[in-house]
N, CA, C and O atoms as CSV, one atom per row, in Angstrom:
chain,resi,resn,atom,element,x,y,z
A,1,MET,N,N,21.178,1.028,55.110
A,1,MET,CA,C,20.714,1.948,54.108
A,1,MET,C,C,20.189,1.157,52.917
A,1,MET,O,O,20.863,0.239,52.450
A,2,ALA,N,N,18.985,1.495,52.408
A,2,ALA,CA,C,18.377,0.780,51.299
A,2,ALA,C,C,18.937,1.291,49.987
A,2,ALA,O,O,19.137,2.491,49.803
A,3,LYS,N,N,19.187,0.367,49.084
A,3,LYS,CA,C,19.677,0.749,47.759
A,3,LYS,C,C,18.518,1.216,46.907
A,3,LYS,O,O,17.400,0.719,47.041
A,4,THR,N,N,18.787,2.187,46.016
A,4,THR,CA,C,17.762,2.644,45.088
A,4,THR,C,C,17.841,1.819,43.833
A,4,THR,O,O,18.877,1.229,43.528
A,5,ASP,N,N,16.732,1.778,43.097
A,5,ASP,CA,C,16.654,1.042,41.829
A,5,ASP,C,C,17.612,1.671,40.822
A,5,ASP,O,O,17.826,2.883,40.845
A,6,ALA,N,N,18.186,0.864,39.944
A,6,ALA,CA,C,19.113,1.370,38.930
A,6,ALA,C,C,18.426,2.336,37.985
A,6,ALA,O,O,19.085,3.154,37.343
A,7,ARG,N,N,17.098,2.247,37.893
A,7,ARG,CA,C,16.354,3.139,37.002
A,7,ARG,C,C,15.924,4.424,37.711
A,7,ARG,O,O,15.196,5.235,37.138
A,8,THR,N,N,16.353,4.605,38.905
A,8,THR,CA,C,15.992,5.793,39.668
A,8,THR,C,C,16.609,7.019,38.996
A,8,THR,O,O,17.784,6.995,38.629
A,9,PRO,N,N,15.833,8.082,38.832
A,9,PRO,CA,C,16.384,9.284,38.216
A,9,PRO,C,C,17.546,9.831,39.022
A,9,PRO,O,O,17.593,9.628,40.235
A,10,PRO,N,N,18.485,10.518,38.390
A,10,PRO,CA,C,19.690,10.977,39.086
A,10,PRO,C,C,19.401,11.936,40.237
A,10,PRO,O,O,20.201,11.993,41.170
A,11,ASN,N,N,18.333,12.670,40.222
A,11,ASN,CA,C,18.028,13.632,41.275
A,11,ASN,C,C,17.292,13.003,42.449
A,11,ASN,O,O,16.915,13.721,43.375
A,12,ALA,N,N,17.074,11.713,42.449
A,12,ALA,CA,C,16.317,11.052,43.504
A,12,ALA,C,C,17.214,10.659,44.671
A,12,ALA,O,O,16.787,9.877,45.521
A,13,GLY,N,N,18.392,11.152,44.743
A,13,GLY,CA,C,19.322,10.809,45.812
A,13,GLY,C,C,20.613,10.286,45.228
A,13,GLY,O,O,20.696,9.962,44.043
A,14,GLN,N,N,21.595,10.210,46.061
A,14,GLN,CA,C,22.884,9.727,45.562
A,14,GLN,C,C,22.824,8.229,45.315
A,14,GLN,O,O,22.169,7.475,46.034
A,15,GLN,N,N,23.537,7.831,44.266
A,15,GLN,CA,C,23.585,6.417,43.912
A,15,GLN,C,C,24.989,5.898,44.161
A,15,GLN,O,O,25.969,6.644,44.168
A,16,THR,N,N,25.047,4.605,44.363
A,16,THR,CA,C,26.344,3.980,44.557
A,16,THR,C,C,27.042,3.858,43.215
A,16,THR,O,O,26.417,3.992,42.163
A,17,ILE,N,N,28.310,3.610,43.260
A,17,ILE,CA,C,29.073,3.431,42.021
A,17,ILE,C,C,28.537,2.250,41.231
A,17,ILE,O,O,28.536,2.282,40.001
A,18,GLU,N,N,28.083,1.212,41.912
A,18,GLU,CA,C,27.527,0.043,41.243
A,18,GLU,C,C,26.236,0.406,40.501
A,18,GLU,O,O,25.989,-0.040,39.380
A,19,GLN,N,N,25.434,1.220,41.160
A,19,GLN,CA,C,24.183,1.658,40.515
A,19,GLN,C,C,24.476,2.538,39.300
A,19,GLN,O,O,23.821,2.421,38.264
A,20,LEU,N,N,25.445,3.398,39.435
A,20,LEU,CA,C,25.827,4.263,38.318
A,20,LEU,C,C,26.371,3.428,37.157
A,20,LEU,O,O,26.061,3.678,35.992
A,21,GLN,N,N,27.183,2.439,37.499
A,21,GLN,CA,C,27.723,1.567,36.455
A,21,GLN,C,C,26.597,0.779,35.780
A,21,GLN,O,O,26.598,0.598,34.562
A,22,GLN,N,N,25.650,0.321,36.578
A,22,GLN,CA,C,24.510,-0.419,36.018
A,22,GLN,C,C,23.704,0.497,35.095
A,22,GLN,O,O,23.289,0.080,34.014
A,23,ARG,N,N,23.486,1.729,35.515
A,23,ARG,CA,C,22.773,2.692,34.657
A,23,ARG,C,C,23.546,2.925,33.363
A,23,ARG,O,O,22.967,2.963,32.278
A,24,TYR,N,N,24.870,3.083,33.495
A,24,TYR,CA,C,25.705,3.297,32.317
A,24,TYR,C,C,25.586,2.118,31.356
A,24,TYR,O,O,25.397,2.308,30.155
A,25,HIS,N,N,25.696,0.902,31.884
A,25,HIS,CA,C,25.624,-0.291,31.027
A,25,HIS,C,C,24.253,-0.414,30.363
A,25,HIS,O,O,24.154,-0.807,29.200
A,26,GLU,N,N,23.202,-0.079,31.102
A,26,GLU,CA,C,21.843,-0.127,30.525
A,26,GLU,C,C,21.697,0.909,29.410
A,26,GLU,O,O,21.161,0.616,28.341
A,27,LEU,N,N,22.179,2.119,29.673
A,27,LEU,CA,C,22.119,3.160,28.635
A,27,LEU,C,C,22.980,2.792,27.427
A,27,LEU,O,O,22.599,3.042,26.284
A,28,ASN,N,N,24.129,2.203,27.690
A,28,ASN,CA,C,25.006,1.784,26.600
A,28,ASN,C,C,24.343,0.683,25.779
A,28,ASN,O,O,24.443,0.680,24.552
A,29,ARG,N,N,23.661,-0.259,26.451
A,29,ARG,CA,C,22.941,-1.332,25.749
A,29,ARG,C,C,21.842,-0.732,24.875
A,29,ARG,O,O,21.671,-1.134,23.724
A,30,LYS,N,N,21.097,0.229,25.424
A,30,LYS,CA,C,20.038,0.882,24.645
A,30,LYS,C,C,20.620,1.658,23.468
A,30,LYS,O,O,20.027,1.686,22.389
A,31,LYS,N,N,21.775,2.285,23.669
A,31,LYS,CA,C,22.440,3.012,22.579
A,31,LYS,C,C,22.822,2.052,21.454
A,31,LYS,O,O,22.608,2.340,20.277
A,32,ILE,N,N,23.391,0.909,21.836
A,32,ILE,CA,C,23.797,-0.086,20.834
A,32,ILE,C,C,22.577,-0.609,20.081
A,32,ILE,O,O,22.630,-0.778,18.863
A,33,GLN,N,N,21.476,-0.866,20.796
A,33,GLN,CA,C,20.247,-1.313,20.141
A,33,GLN,C,C,19.741,-0.253,19.161
A,33,GLN,O,O,19.362,-0.569,18.033
A,34,ALA,N,N,19.740,1.003,19.602
A,34,ALA,CA,C,19.263,2.092,18.737
A,34,ALA,C,C,20.151,2.217,17.500
A,34,ALA,O,O,19.646,2.420,16.395
A,35,GLU,N,N,21.456,2.099,17.674
A,35,GLU,CA,C,22.367,2.189,16.535
A,35,GLU,C,C,22.153,1.025,15.568
A,35,GLU,O,O,22.194,1.203,14.351
A,36,THR,N,N,21.925,-0.163,16.118
A,36,THR,CA,C,21.677,-1.342,15.286
A,36,THR,C,C,20.389,-1.161,14.489
A,36,THR,O,O,20.344,-1.450,13.293
A,37,GLN,N,N,19.345,-0.680,15.158
A,37,GLN,CA,C,18.083,-0.428,14.466
A,37,GLN,C,C,18.248,0.653,13.402
A,37,GLN,O,O,17.705,0.535,12.304
A,38,ARG,N,N,18.996,1.704,13.727
A,38,ARG,CA,C,19.259,2.768,12.758
A,38,ARG,C,C,20.005,2.219,11.545
A,38,ARG,O,O,19.667,2.533,10.404
A,39,ASP,N,N,21.024,1.396,11.803
A,39,ASP,CA,C,21.809,0.836,10.701
A,39,ASP,C,C,20.954,-0.076,9.825
A,39,ASP,O,O,21.066,-0.051,8.600
A,40,SER,N,N,20.097,-0.882,10.457
A,40,SER,CA,C,19.197,-1.754,9.698
A,40,SER,C,C,18.220,-0.935,8.864
A,40,SER,O,O,17.972,-1.246,7.699
A,41,ALA,N,N,17.667,0.116,9.470
A,41,ALA,CA,C,16.720,0.970,8.750
A,41,ALA,C,C,17.411,1.686,7.592
A,41,ALA,O,O,16.831,1.828,6.516
A,42,THR,N,N,18.636,2.134,7.805
A,42,THR,CA,C,19.387,2.812,6.743
A,42,THR,C,C,19.678,1.853,5.598
A,42,THR,O,O,19.556,2.218,4.428
A,43,THR,N,N,20.059,0.641,5.932
A,43,THR,CA,C,20.323,-0.376,4.903
A,43,THR,C,C,19.058,-0.665,4.114
A,43,THR,O,O,19.087,-0.733,2.885
A,44,ARG,N,N,17.949,-0.836,4.818
A,44,ARG,CA,C,16.663,-1.128,4.150
A,44,ARG,C,C,16.243,0.051,3.285
A,44,ARG,O,O,15.756,-0.145,2.172
A,45,LEU,N,N,16.423,1.265,3.775
A,45,LEU,CA,C,16.084,2.457,2.995
A,45,LEU,C,C,16.914,2.511,1.715
A,45,LEU,O,O,16.388,2.807,0.642
A,46,ASP,N,N,18.209,2.225,1.828
A,46,ASP,CA,C,19.072,2.215,0.641
A,46,ASP,C,C,18.615,1.158,-0.363
A,46,ASP,O,O,18.625,1.396,-1.571
A,47,GLU,N,N,18.212,-0.016,0.145
A,47,GLU,CA,C,17.711,-1.072,-0.748
A,47,GLU,C,C,16.437,-0.619,-1.457
A,47,GLU,O,O,16.288,-0.816,-2.663
A,48,LEU,N,N,15.529,-0.018,-0.713
A,48,LEU,CA,C,14.267,0.434,-1.306
A,48,LEU,C,C,14.486,1.565,-2.307
A,48,LEU,O,O,13.807,1.630,-3.331
A,49,LYS,N,N,15.430,2.452,-2.013
A,49,LYS,CA,C,15.753,3.528,-2.960
A,49,LYS,C,C,16.316,2.944,-4.253
A,49,LYS,O,O,15.971,3.397,-5.345
A,50,ALA,N,N,17.180,1.940,-4.128
A,50,ALA,CA,C,17.749,1.306,-5.319
A,50,ALA,C,C,16.653,0.635,-6.136
A,50,ALA,O,O,16.652,0.724,-7.364
A,51,GLN,N,N,15.715,-0.041,-5.460
A,51,GLN,CA,C,14.600,-0.671,-6.165
A,51,GLN,C,C,13.744,0.380,-6.868
A,51,GLN,O,O,13.318,0.178,-8.004
A,52,ALA,N,N,13.495,1.491,-6.200
A,52,ALA,CA,C,12.686,2.558,-6.797
A,52,ALA,C,C,13.385,3.139,-8.018
A,52,ALA,O,O,12.748,3.378,-9.044
A,53,ARG,N,N,14.688,3.368,-7.916
A,53,ARG,CA,C,15.433,3.899,-9.072
A,53,ARG,C,C,15.385,2.929,-10.238
A,53,ARG,O,O,15.218,3.335,-11.388
A,54,GLU,N,N,15.535,1.629,-9.933
A,54,GLU,CA,C,15.520,0.610,-10.984
A,54,GLU,C,C,14.148,0.503,-11.634
A,54,GLU,O,O,14.041,0.432,-12.858
A,55,LYS,N,N,13.106,0.492,-10.823
A,55,LYS,CA,C,11.759,0.259,-11.333
A,55,LYS,C,C,11.098,1.524,-11.884
A,55,LYS,O,O,10.393,1.471,-12.891
A,56,TYR,N,N,11.328,2.666,-11.218
A,56,TYR,CA,C,10.611,3.887,-11.583
A,56,TYR,C,C,11.516,5.013,-12.071
A,56,TYR,O,O,11.031,6.079,-12.452
A,57,GLY,N,N,12.821,4.783,-12.062
A,57,GLY,CA,C,13.748,5.775,-12.582
A,57,GLY,C,C,14.081,6.890,-11.606
A,57,GLY,O,O,14.797,7.822,-11.970
A,58,THR,N,N,13.589,6.825,-10.388
A,58,THR,CA,C,13.892,7.840,-9.383
A,58,THR,C,C,13.623,7.280,-7.995
A,58,THR,O,O,12.865,6.326,-7.819
A,59,ASP,N,N,14.270,7.908,-7.013
A,59,ASP,CA,C,13.957,7.578,-5.619
A,59,ASP,C,C,13.471,8.823,-4.888
A,59,ASP,O,O,13.337,8.823,-3.664
A,60,ASP,N,N,13.206,9.885,-5.651
A,60,ASP,CA,C,12.680,11.123,-5.082
A,60,ASP,C,C,11.211,10.920,-4.707
A,60,ASP,O,O,10.394,10.549,-5.550
A,61,VAL,N,N,10.886,11.164,-3.452
A,61,VAL,CA,C,9.539,10.890,-2.953
A,61,VAL,C,C,8.483,11.702,-3.702
A,61,VAL,O,O,7.426,11.168,-4.037
A,62,ALA,N,N,8.745,12.964,-3.968
A,62,ALA,CA,C,7.763,13.805,-4.666
A,62,ALA,C,C,7.510,13.276,-6.084
A,62,ALA,O,O,6.367,13.227,-6.539
A,63,LYS,N,N,8.573,12.887,-6.767
A,63,LYS,CA,C,8.411,12.346,-8.121
A,63,LYS,C,C,7.686,11.001,-8.092
A,63,LYS,O,O,6.873,10.709,-8.968
A,64,LEU,N,N,7.985,10.188,-7.082
A,64,LEU,CA,C,7.288,8.901,-6.952
A,64,LEU,C,C,5.809,9.121,-6.667
A,64,LEU,O,O,4.967,8.380,-7.176
A,65,GLN,N,N,5.479,10.131,-5.859
A,65,GLN,CA,C,4.078,10.436,-5.588
A,65,GLN,C,C,3.373,10.892,-6.862
A,65,GLN,O,O,2.220,10.532,-7.101
A,66,GLU,N,N,4.063,11.683,-7.677
A,66,GLU,CA,C,3.498,12.105,-8.966
A,66,GLU,C,C,3.244,10.890,-9.849
A,66,GLU,O,O,2.180,10.763,-10.455
A,67,LYS,N,N,4.235,9.992,-9.916
A,67,LYS,CA,C,4.070,8.779,-10.724
A,67,LYS,C,C,2.901,7.942,-10.208
A,67,LYS,O,O,2.119,7.410,-10.996
A,68,LEU,N,N,2.785,7.827,-8.891
A,68,LEU,CA,C,1.691,7.065,-8.298
A,68,LEU,C,C,0.348,7.686,-8.667
A,68,LEU,O,O,-0.593,6.978,-9.024
A,69,ALA,N,N,0.263,9.014,-8.579
A,69,ALA,CA,C,-0.988,9.691,-8.949
A,69,ALA,C,C,-1.302,9.419,-10.417
A,69,ALA,O,O,-2.461,9.193,-10.766
A,70,GLY,N,N,-0.296,9.438,-11.275
A,70,GLY,CA,C,-0.499,9.143,-12.688
A,70,GLY,C,C,-0.975,7.711,-12.905
A,70,GLY,O,O,-1.862,7.457,-13.720
A,71,ILE,N,N,-0.383,6.791,-12.178
A,71,ILE,CA,C,-0.784,5.380,-12.295
A,71,ILE,C,C,-2.218,5.198,-11.824
A,71,ILE,O,O,-2.996,4.482,-12.454
A,72,ILE,N,N,-2.573,5.846,-10.714
A,72,ILE,CA,C,-3.940,5.756,-10.193
A,72,ILE,C,C,-4.930,6.324,-11.206
A,72,ILE,O,O,-5.980,5.730,-11.453
A,73,ASN,N,N,-4.597,7.470,-11.791
A,73,ASN,CA,C,-5.482,8.087,-12.795
A,73,ASN,C,C,-5.615,7.197,-14.026
A,73,ASN,O,O,-6.710,7.040,-14.567
A,74,GLU,N,N,-4.512,6.621,-14.463
A,74,GLU,CA,C,-4.540,5.732,-15.631
A,74,GLU,C,C,-5.378,4.492,-15.342
A,74,GLU,O,O,-6.148,4.045,-16.192
A,75,ASN,N,N,-5.230,3.942,-14.149
A,75,ASN,CA,C,-6.033,2.775,-13.775
A,75,ASN,C,C,-7.518,3.125,-13.733
A,75,ASN,O,O,-8.354,2.330,-14.161
A,76,ALA,N,N,-7.850,4.302,-13.224
A,76,ALA,CA,C,-9.252,4.729,-13.173
A,76,ALA,C,C,-9.803,4.884,-14.589
A,76,ALA,O,O,-10.938,4.497,-14.865
A,77,ARG,N,N,-8.988,5.454,-15.489
A,77,ARG,CA,C,-9.409,5.611,-16.878
A,77,ARG,C,C,-9.629,4.252,-17.536
A,77,ARG,O,O,-10.628,4.049,-18.226
A,78,LYS,N,N,-8.702,3.323,-17.324
A,78,LYS,CA,C,-8.826,1.982,-17.906
A,78,LYS,C,C,-10.029,1.244,-17.338
A,78,LYS,O,O,-10.735,0.551,-18.071
A,79,ARG,N,N,-10.269,1.389,-16.026
A,79,ARG,CA,C,-11.414,0.735,-15.408
A,79,ARG,C,C,-12.720,1.274,-15.981
A,79,ARG,O,O,-13.648,0.512,-16.254
A,80,ALA,N,N,-12.786,2.598,-16.162
A,80,ALA,CA,C,-13.993,3.208,-16.734
A,80,ALA,C,C,-14.209,2.732,-18.170
A,80,ALA,O,O,-15.341,2.455,-18.568
A,81,LYS,N,N,-13.132,2.636,-18.946
A,81,LYS,CA,C,-13.223,2.151,-20.321
A,81,LYS,C,C,-13.684,0.698,-20.342
A,81,LYS,O,O,-14.512,0.322,-21.172
A,82,TYR,N,N,-13.160,-0.112,-19.443
A,82,TYR,CA,C,-13.541,-1.514,-19.344
A,82,TYR,C,C,-15.028,-1.633,-19.015
A,82,TYR,O,O,-15.745,-2.436,-19.612
A,83,GLN,N,N,-15.476,-0.826,-18.061
A,83,GLN,CA,C,-16.899,-0.838,-17.706
A,83,GLN,C,C,-17.749,-0.410,-18.888
A,83,GLN,O,O,-18.787,-1.014,-19.160
A,84,GLU,N,N,-17.318,0.621,-19.587
A,84,GLU,CA,C,-18.050,1.098,-20.766
A,84,GLU,C,C,-18.131,0.002,-21.829
A,84,GLU,O,O,-19.185,-0.222,-22.424
A,85,ASP,N,N,-17.008,-0.675,-22.059
A,85,ASP,CA,C,-16.993,-1.759,-23.046
A,85,ASP,C,C,-17.936,-2.894,-22.643
A,85,ASP,O,O,-18.657,-3.434,-23.482
A,86,LEU,N,N,-17.928,-3.255,-21.354
A,86,LEU,CA,C,-18.830,-4.307,-20.885
A,86,LEU,C,C,-20.291,-3.879,-21.013
A,86,LEU,O,O,-21.151,-4.688,-21.363
A,87,ASP,N,N,-20.568,-2.605,-20.729
A,87,ASP,CA,C,-21.939,-2.095,-20.880
A,87,ASP,C,C,-22.392,-2.206,-22.339
A,87,ASP,O,O,-23.528,-2.595,-22.612
A,88,LYS,N,N,-21.495,-1.861,-23.275
A,88,LYS,CA,C,-21.826,-1.957,-24.703
A,88,LYS,C,C,-22.079,-3.408,-25.109
A,88,LYS,O,O,-23.004,-3.704,-25.866
A,89,ILE,N,N,-21.247,-4.299,-24.596
A,89,ILE,CA,C,-21.415,-5.723,-24.921
A,89,ILE,C,C,-22.760,-6.211,-24.399
A,89,ILE,O,O,-23.501,-6.882,-25.117
A,90,GLU,N,N,-23.077,-5.872,-23.146
A,90,GLU,CA,C,-24.363,-6.293,-22.580
A,90,GLU,C,C,-25.531,-5.714,-23.367
A,90,GLU,O,O,-26.521,-6.405,-23.606
A,91,LYS,N,N,-25.423,-4.453,-23.769
A,91,LYS,CA,C,-26.497,-3.823,-24.543
A,91,LYS,C,C,-26.657,-4.532,-25.891
A,91,LYS,O,O,-27.774,-4.831,-26.316
A,92,GLY,N,N,-25.524,-4.799,-26.559
A,92,GLY,CA,C,-25.582,-5.506,-27.836
A,92,GLY,C,C,-26.157,-6.900,-27.685
A,92,GLY,O,O,-26.934,-7.352,-28.525
A,93,LEU,N,N,-25.778,-7.577,-26.620
A,93,LEU,CA,C,-26.297,-8.912,-26.365
A,93,LEU,C,C,-27.808,-8.870,-26.107
A,93,LEU,O,O,-28.549,-9.729,-26.586
A,94,ALA,N,N,-28.254,-7.869,-25.351
A,94,ALA,CA,C,-29.692,-7.729,-25.080
A,94,ALA,C,C,-30.458,-7.478,-26.376
A,94,ALA,O,O,-31.557,-8.002,-26.561
A,95,GLU,N,N,-29.875,-6.668,-27.283
A,95,GLU,CA,C,-30.521,-6.411,-28.573
A,95,GLU,C,C,-30.622,-7.694,-29.393
A,95,GLU,O,O,-31.660,-7.978,-29.991
A,96,VAL,N,N,-29.540,-8.465,-29.416
A,96,VAL,CA,C,-29.539,-9.725,-30.159
A,96,VAL,C,C,-30.565,-10.680,-29.559
A,96,VAL,O,O,-31.316,-11.325,-30.290
A,97,GLU,N,N,-30.601,-10.771,-28.240
A,97,GLU,CA,C,-31.571,-11.648,-27.588
A,97,GLU,C,C,-32.997,-11.192,-27.890
A,97,GLU,O,O,-33.890,-12.011,-28.107
A,98,GLY,N,N,-33.198,-9.862,-27.901
A,98,GLY,CA,C,-34.522,-9.327,-28.220
A,98,GLY,C,C,-34.930,-9.680,-29.641
A,98,GLY,O,O,-36.062,-10.103,-29.875
A,99,LYS,N,N,-34.025,-9.510,-30.585
A,99,LYS,CA,C,-34.326,-9.845,-31.980
A,99,LYS,C,C,-34.570,-11.347,-32.125
A,99,LYS,O,O,-35.473,-11.766,-32.849
A,100,PHE,N,N,-33.768,-12.148,-31.441
A,100,PHE,CA,C,-33.943,-13.593,-31.500
A,100,PHE,C,C,-35.304,-13.982,-30.925
A,100,PHE,O,O,-35.996,-14.847,-31.462
A,101,SER,N,N,-35.670,-13.332,-29.832
A,101,SER,CA,C,-36.950,-13.601,-29.191
A,101,SER,C,C,-38.100,-13.207,-30.119
A,101,SER,O,O,-39.090,-13.931,-30.229
A,102,GLU,N,N,-37.967,-12.051,-30.789
A,102,GLU,CA,C,-38.993,-11.607,-31.741
A,102,GLU,C,C,-39.106,-12.582,-32.905
A,102,GLU,O,O,-40.204,-12.948,-33.325
A,103,ALA,N,N,-37.954,-12.993,-33.417
A,103,ALA,CA,C,-37.954,-13.926,-34.549
A,103,ALA,C,C,-38.571,-15.260,-34.137
A,103,ALA,O,O,-39.307,-15.870,-34.913
A,104,ALA,N,N,-38.279,-15.706,-32.940
A,104,ALA,CA,C,-38.822,-16.976,-32.471
A,104,ALA,C,C,-40.329,-16.870,-32.271
A,104,ALA,O,O,-41.057,-17.807,-32.599
A,105,SER,N,N,-40.806,-15.763,-31.747
A,105,SER,CA,C,-42.251,-15.617,-31.539
A,105,SER,C,C,-42.961,-15.363,-32.879
A,105,SER,O,O,-44.125,-15.730,-33.036
A,106,GLY,N,N,-42.281,-14.748,-33.828
A,106,GLY,CA,C,-42.860,-14.511,-35.143
A,106,GLY,C,C,-42.979,-15.781,-35.964
A,106,GLY,O,O,-43.849,-15.891,-36.828
A,107,ALA,N,N,-42.105,-16.740,-35.694
A,107,ALA,CA,C,-42.136,-17.997,-36.445
A,107,ALA,C,C,-43.369,-18.812,-36.077
A,107,ALA,O,O,-43.800,-19.648,-36.871
A,108,GLY,N,N,-43.942,-18.602,-34.915
A,108,GLY,CA,C,-45.103,-19.352,-34.481
A,108,GLY,C,C,-46.365,-18.935,-35.234
A,108,GLY,O,O,-47.337,-19.691,-35.219
A,109,ASP,N,N,-46.406,-17.777,-35.888
A,109,ASP,CA,C,-47.617,-17.334,-36.605
A,109,ASP,C,C,-47.424,-17.440,-38.118
A,109,ASP,O,O,-48.018,-16.679,-38.883
A,110,GLY,N,N,-46.597,-18.382,-38.536
A,110,GLY,CA,C,-46.408,-18.617,-39.965
A,110,GLY,C,C,-45.381,-17.710,-40.576
A,110,GLY,O,O,-45.285,-17.615,-41.800
A,111,GLY,N,N,-44.605,-17.035,-39.746
A,111,GLY,CA,C,-43.569,-16.179,-40.265
A,111,GLY,C,C,-44.118,-14.846,-40.773
A,111,GLY,O,O,-43.370,-14.066,-41.364
A,112,GLN,N,N,-45.379,-14.570,-40.562
A,112,GLN,CA,C,-45.974,-13.312,-41.025
A,112,GLN,C,C,-45.611,-12.185,-40.051
A,112,GLN,O,O,-45.611,-12.376,-38.835
A,113,PRO,N,N,-45.312,-11.050,-40.590
A,113,PRO,CA,C,-45.011,-9.916,-39.696
A,113,PRO,C,C,-46.263,-9.518,-38.917
A,113,PRO,O,O,-47.386,-9.670,-39.398
A,114,ARG,N,N,-46.059,-9.031,-37.766
A,114,ARG,CA,C,-47.164,-8.573,-36.932
A,114,ARG,C,C,-47.704,-7.262,-37.419
A,114,ARG,O,O,-46.983,-6.452,-38.001
A,115,LYS,N,N,-49.002,-7.052,-37.173
A,115,LYS,CA,C,-49.641,-5.808,-37.582
A,115,LYS,C,C,-49.908,-4.929,-36.421
A,115,LYS,O,O,-50.446,-3.834,-36.586
C-alpha cells in the first residue's frame, strides 16, 4: 500500500498515525511561526505608537492623518511663499541689471539722456 503525502487533505483517504503526527507537527510549527510573527508585529506596533505619542502627542490614526494633512498644507504654503520670494528677487535683480545696462549704455554718449 502506498503512503500518502503528509500534506494530503484529510478527505483524500485514511492516513497513518505517522502521517497524522507529521501533519500535527507541521501545523504546530506553522502556529508557532504565526504566533512569533504576531508577537513581533505587536511589539513593533507598540514601539511605533510610543514614538507617535512622543513626537506627535497621539497614536490615534485619524488624528495623525489630520496632523499629516496639516503638515502637507503648511509645506505647500511655505513652498509657494518661497517660490514667490524667489520670483520677487529675480524680478528685482532683472530691474537692477536693466538699470545698470541703461546706465552703462548711456555713459557711452557723454552721459546725456536719450531723446
